[in-house]
C-alpha positions, -999 to +999 in steps of 0.1 A: -002-002-002+007+034-007-003+068+004-011+098-019-015+132-014-034+143-042-043+182-047-082+193-050-085+229-062-099+248-090-065+252-118-047+228-096-034+209-123-022+232-151-037+246-176-069+222-187-102+213-187-125+179-178-117+167-144-141+168-119-136+170-088-158+153-056-142+149-029-161+130-009-164+103-032-142+104-064-106+124-080-097+127-114-059+132-131-049+123-167-014+111-180-002+150-180+001+149-146+034+141-130+025+102-112-002+098-134+001+058-136+014+052-099-020+052-078-033+017-078-068+003-056-059-002-023-037+031-019-044+054+009-058+088-011-059+121+012-071+149-009-058+193+000-070+224-016-032+240-009-039+254+022-050+223+046-064+192+043-098+182+029-099+139+039-088+111+036-100+071+022-090+049+001-088+039-032-122+016-040-117+017-079-096+037-107-115+041-143-088+045-172-102+061-204-089+086-230-094+119-239-084+147-261-069+174-247-059+211-254-028+219-235-002+251-236+035+246-250+062+272-245+064+296-276+100+295-272+114+255-264+081+244-279+075+220-245+044+218-226+052+230-195+031+264-192+017+276-166-007+305-166-005+329-134-036+344-115-020+382-109+014+386-120+022+396-155+036+380-179+006+357-182+022+328-193+063+309-177+077+281-188+082+250-163+112+241-179+139+250-161+165+252-191+134+281-207+120+299-179+103+319-209+073+344-192+049+355-226+016+370-229+004+346-254+012+307-256+013+278-283-020+259-283-024+218-292-048+196-291-038+151-282-045+125-265-043+117-235-050+083-207-078+096-182-082+085-142-108+085-119-112+071-089-142+053-067-126+059-028-165+070-012-162+040+019-136+049+037-136+090+033-134+102+066-134+144+065-104+162+081-109+197+078-082+216+094-064+185+109-034+190+097-017+225+074+001+233+042+035+231+057+024+199+082+010+179+047+048+186+025+068+182+052+047+144+055+058+138+019+085+113+006+098+143-012+090+171+012+101+205-020+078+183-050+052+200-068+031+176-080-005+176-079+003+136-068+028+135-044+037+105-026+034+105+015+050+088+044+019+070+053+027+061+094+043+098+101+012+108+081-015+087+102+009+101+133+002+128+129-034+126+123-040+118+149-022+144+167-036+167+151-056+189+177-091+180+153-104+142+161-106+122+124-118+093+128-091+071+111-103+042+122-125+038+092-092+041+071-078+014+085-109-008+083-115-005+051-079-008+040-079-042+062-112-050+036-099-047+004-063-060+014-091-091+027-110-100-008-138-078+008-162-051-009-170-019+008-197-012-023-226-023-002-227+013+004-239+028-027-272+017-045-275-010-069-303-025-086-337-033-066-323-011-039-357+017-040-377-016-032-360-031-003-360+005+011-394+007+003-404-029+026-382-019+052-403+009+053-434-009+058-422-028+086-399-007+110-418+028+095-390+061+098-370+048+124-335+042+124-329+007+139-297+020+161-312+061+170-349+058+163-375+082+143-357+099+120-367+112+085-370+097+059-348+118+039-316+107+067-327+072+066-309+040+038-316+008+036-289-012+050-279-047+043-269-069+072-253-092+048-225-090+021-252-079-002-222-075-032-216-116-029-249-129-042-269-093-052-299-108-038-321-093-010-327-125+016-353-119+047-347-103+076-315-094+060-321-055+062-324-026+083-332+014+081-304+029+094-289+065+091-263+072+059-238+075+084-248+050+106-248+026+077-215+032+068-201+028+100-221-007+098-207-014+067-170-008+077-175-030+109-170-001+129-205-006+148-215-041+149-249-056+174-235-084+202-267-110+185-266-125+215-274-092+236-288-069+208-272-044+222-250-017+201-207-019+198-187+003+193-150+007+178-125+021+203-116+044+183-155+060+180-155+066+214-137+101+214-171+114+194-187+121+222-225+119+194-210+083+188-198+077+220-233+070+236-246+042+214-220+022+223-239-007+247-275+008+231-306-015+229-314-019+195-342+009+185-370-015+166-381-055+173-360-082+153-367-114+146-343-143+143-331-139+100-326-106+118-307-121+142-294-144+118-273-118+097-258-103+123-249-128+141-231-131+109-215-100+104-208-095+145-186-124+137-170-112+105-159-077+125-155-087+164-145-128+162 
């Protein structure tokens, strides 16, 4: 596993268009970016906006494609190492160390580039303000790098985030890493075929009630499978409960489990430092469950607690 610091900021990837970044779910780049082919599924991705850390997750999938892109080149050396200045003039400057030509104009050409788009929503945790730009740069393998994709020293980064003043539940990231490394799917969070009907069925059974916290607006609760839906793609009897969205993700990752004997909630230690979650530890379910529910909860407990 390799960890990457990725810059998610408008205009951060040279003069280009077509990037579609949404920090909590996906990040895109192309072959014009240094290190473009290095990130892999199972790597950690830490996104920042050049000022502070935005969040951390694990790459679940990378979609690769191609597109035509209009790129600038230096009118003097003819190389595509041109940056556009926001305030200072001349407008364009060549980044080639042997050239460094400045000009009010740039040349433009079309070229075919390989596109990359990561998907990483399952393990995403927000980390706003936990680390500053200088602290993040110091945690890179190459501290002087100016690249949009920079390799991080993961162990040092992990320690720095844990010691920062703003709590960040990195246990979610650690759990996602283990699941992906172990071959388990973390795709149970995403909407899939039949999910709407499954949710409608659960609303009919339980009403607008989160199984962990009680009554909640219907817009805030999701149909949660108590087993790995991705394994066979079927909605099974007694295999679902309604959960608040954040609790759904934590349940999928095993950060919250239900003791099948006592039917009490059990939280991972890394969640107990957050008051809103800590109060759930040892709490009873907010709904009545059947023997089928208990069977699936027992399988989930076995996977994540034994």
